[in-house]
Each structure stands twice: as structure tokens, then as C-alpha cells.
N, C-alpha and C positions, 0 to 999 in steps of 0.2 A: 504494500500500500504506500503510494507516494504521499507527499505532504498534502496535496490537494484532496486526494481520496480520504486521507485520515481525518481532515477537518470536515469534509462532507459527511463522513460517518458520524462524527461527533454532533454535527448539526442535526442530522436526522434522528439521532438517539435522544437528544435533548427535547426536540419537538414532540417526539412520541411520548416521552415520560411526562412532559408538561400537559399534554392532551388527556392523559389518563387520570390526572388528579382532579378531584372535585373540590370546589371552593369551600364547602362546608367541612371537608376533612381537615382543612388547615385553619379553620376558624374565621373564614371570610364569607360574606353573604353571597348566595348564588345569583340573585338578581334575575332579571327577565330579558336583559338586552345582550346577552352573550350570544354571539353569532356562531362560535365554535365551541366544542366541548373542552373542558379542562380549565386551567388557570391562564390568565393573561401574562405576558412577559413582565409587565410592571409588578404584578403580584409576586412572581418568583423572585424578582430583584429585591423587592421589599422584604420578603421572608429571608433571603440570603444575606441581606445587609450590604448589597452592592448597588452601583448606579444602574439605571435602566439602560443607558448607552452601552456600558461595559457588558451587561448580560446580553443585550441584543446582538452585539458584535460576536460574543461567544457562541450564541445560538445560530448565528448566520455563518459560522465557520470561518471567521476572519482569523488571520494569524496575529494574535495579540498576546501580550505578556500575561501569564497566569502564574499562580502560586498554589501549592497543595492546600494551604489553609483556606484560601478563598474558594477553591474548587470543592473542598469539603463542606463549606457553607452552602454551596449550590446543591450538592448531593443531599444534604439534610433538608433543604427546602423542597426538593423534588421527591423526598422520601425514598431515596434509592437504598436498596439493600447492599450488603457488603460487596457482593460480586459486581453489581451494577456500578458501585462507587469506584472500584478498581478499574473497571472497563472505561469509565468516563475519564479518570485521571490518566490512564495510559494513552488515550486518544488526544487529550488536551495538552499533555506535557511534550517537551522536546523529544522528537523521535530518535535523535542521535543517542539518547540514553537507553534506548530499547534494543532488544535483540531481535533477530529474525531476518536474516538475509534471504534473498530469493533462492539461492542454491539450497536444495533440499533432497535428501535421500532418506527413505524410510529406514529407521534403525532396525536392526535384527532383534528378534526376541531372544534374550539370553536363555541359556539352557536351564538356569535355576528358575526363571519365571515360567518357562515352558513346562517344567516339572510341576510347578504349583497349579497351573491352570488344568493340566491333565488330571491331577489328583482331585480336583473339584468336579468329580464325575457327575454329580447330580445338580450342578449349578452351571448353566450356560455362561461361558466367559468369552468375551471378545476383547482383543488387544488392538488398539488403534494408535496411529501417530497424530501429530499436531494438525494434520489436515483431515483427520477422521478417516484416513486410509486404513483398512483392515489388514493387519500384519500377522495376526495370530488368533486362534480360536481353538476350542476343544470340541469333542464329539457331541456333547450336549447342545452346544451352540449351533452346530451344523444341523442337528435334528430339529430344534425349535425354530430357527430362522431360515437359513439357506445352506446348501452345501457350497461354502465359499470356495472350495477347491475347484469347482466347475466354472467359476467366474474369473476371467483374465485379471491378473494382478493389478493392472492399471485401472480397472473398472471397479475394484473393491473399495469404493468409498461409501461409508455407511450413510452419509447424508444423501448422496445421489441415489443409492439403492432404495432408501425409504420412499422416495418419490417415483422411482422408475419401475420397481418390481411390484406387480400386483399381489404377489404372495405376502409381502410385508405390509401392504396397505390393508389386506384382509386380516392379517394376524392380530393386530391390536384392536380390542373392543373400542377404545378411544384412540384412533390413529393420530388425531391432531395433537393430543396430549403427549403421545409417544414421540412423534416427530418434533414437536416443539421443544422437548427436553434435549434432543440432540442439537437442534438449532441454537438453543441457549448456550450449550457447551461450545459449539462451533464459533459463536460470536465472541466468546471469551478468548479463544485462540486468535480470532480475527483482530481483536484489539491488541493482543499481546505482541504479535509478530507484525509490527507496523511497516517493516521494510519489504515484506514478501508480497510481490505483485500477484502471485498465484491466486490469492484470496479474491481480489477484485475480479479477475478473469473467471474464476469458478462461480462466484455469486452472479455475475452477469449472465453466464451460460445457463445457470439454474433458473433465473428469472425469465429468460427467453423460452425455456423448455417446459417449465412447470408453474402454472399460475398459482397453485396452492403454496408453492415455495415463497413466492412474492408476498402473499397475504400473511403467512406465518412469520416470515422474516421481518416484516414491518411491525410486528408486535413488540420487537425490541427486547426480548428476554435474554438474560445473561446468567450463566451459572458455571462456576468452575468445577464443581463436584456435585451434580444433582443426585438426590436420593428420592426416588419416587416409587409408588406402587403401581403395578401394571396388571391388566387382565388381558390375556391372550386367548384367542379362539383358534386353536391349532387344528389343522386339517385332519390329523389322525388322532391326536390325544384329546381333543375337545377343549374344555375350559381349563386354563392354567393361570395361576396367580403367582406373580413374582414381585420381589422388592429389588429395585435396581440400586446398586451402590457403585459409584464411579470414583476411581482413585488414581492418582498419579503414581507411576512406578518410581521407586527410589533410585537415586543415582543421577547421572548426567543425561540419561536418555529422555526422549520426549514421549515415552509410551504411557498410555492410559489403559487401565483395566476396567471394563464394564462387567460387573458380576451380577447375574440374575439369580437371587436366592429364592427358592420356593417359599411361598408365604406359609407361616405356621398355621396349622389347623386345616390346610387345604389338602387336596389329593394330588397336588402337583408333583411332589417328590416321589410318591408311589408310582405315578405314571412314568416318570423318568427312570426309576429303578426297573420297572417292567420292560420299558423299551430297551434299556441297556442289557438286561438279561436276554432278551430276544436277539439283540445284535451279537452278543458274545456267543450265543448258541449257534447262530447262523455262521459266524466267522470260524467257529471250531469245526463246522461241518464241511467247510470248503477245503 
């Protein structure tokens, strides 16, 4: 993302978050003359303790002088959560201080991590890089989602697959909630690696190809490590309930593990155990 793209992303994010706030939620009268939803710029400026001109320039994406303390006041005024605050600061501050060159090669999954995900036999696990490219998975993930081995490596991007593959659209009972979680994580990467032009190109391609992507992307969600509950409608196993935990792998790699743990009290783990038993029996017969 070049400087112009970074500031444009900041502008769109601030506008989105301002439009989502209701005046009464910040102690201001709602009135009847509001032409658009959300707060006015002058109201955000007042809440943040900054001048209207400065906030207007910030929201317009102008290249102005900013400081973490003032940006934190804006974050508080807009009621941003911690992930959203970090995202805003990353976009607003000097990009020379950030990492993320355009050169990128998906890191290999270390043998130790591969051992761990294989041992989580009844928990689907997907390992992805900072572009949400899928670089590792276990058998349970291949059963619940897709056989990723059959997809060319360059096309194994989880964000793209969520919109392109009908199997994944049908899988989640609330597909928009499922896809939105990945987009929130993807946006966190997008803000972090401000020098990587790949993100702008990928986002533009997704907008051109998938209208649903544009609609969900414009909601502006940000999450560095989402933990959500999901209901899947599997073609073979039927209803399956999972809790998704997303965590960064330790060390200098850019790998993230998305672990789908069967929900306690559900039949999901039993279904996975039965499937694994059938698979092992079939493999032994060959």
C-alpha cells in the first residue's frame, strides 16, 4: 500500500466508524435534521478535543502531522475497540516505521507446528500466512472445509475461497458472519503491512469479482485474533458446532493458526471421531 492508498484506507475507515455511531450513544441529541446516519464531523472533533479543521483533514486522508495521543483521543471518540485502534494508528502514522515490503514468500510450516496440528485430530486446523494464503492444514480441516491439496497452491487463499467456492458458502449457517470474521483479520494485516502493494491489487480484484466482498469489506471490521462460535451444515456430517480460536505462531514467522474446536455438549467431536475411524479403516484396507 503506497502513501496515497494508506491515507485513502484511513479515510474510508474513519467515515465508516463515524457513520455507525448514534448520537444518543455519546450523549448528544439525535435531532431530526440529520441527512446521514451517525455523528457529524464536528461532533467527533468535539468529543476528541481536536479542531474541526484538523479532524476533517484527517478524515479526508490528507497527509498531516499526527501524534499517538491525539489519535487515541479520536479512537475513544469513535468508540473503537483495541484492534480497530491499532489499525487506525498504523494507517495514520509514518509508514516508514512499519514493516511489510512487497516481496513476499509464504513461510514453510515448521515440523514442530506440523506435528501439533496433526495431533489435533478432532479439531480442524488451518495455517495461513499474512495474506491469508493457506500453507498448512490437517485431515480434519480437509474433511470439514475442502481438500486443499486439490487446489493449486497459488489459489489457496482463504478469503478468495470463501467467496469463490460454493461449498464454503453453503457450509456456514451464517456465511456472512463467517466471512466477515476472516475479512476483519485480513484488514488487520492490510493495515499492518502498509508497504505491500499486493493488498490493494487483491482487494480491487475481489471487489470486481464478488459484490458480496465489497459490501462486507465496507463494514470496516478489524480483528487481530477473532474468537467466534460457528454453526456449520456439513454435506455429510450435518450440523456441526465449533469455536474458532485464531492465534499467531510464535517466533519470527508470519503464520497464523485457525483452530476449530468442537463446541462442548454438541455431537461435533463424535462425528469427527466416527469419520476418522472410517478413514483409518479405509486406509488400512488399501
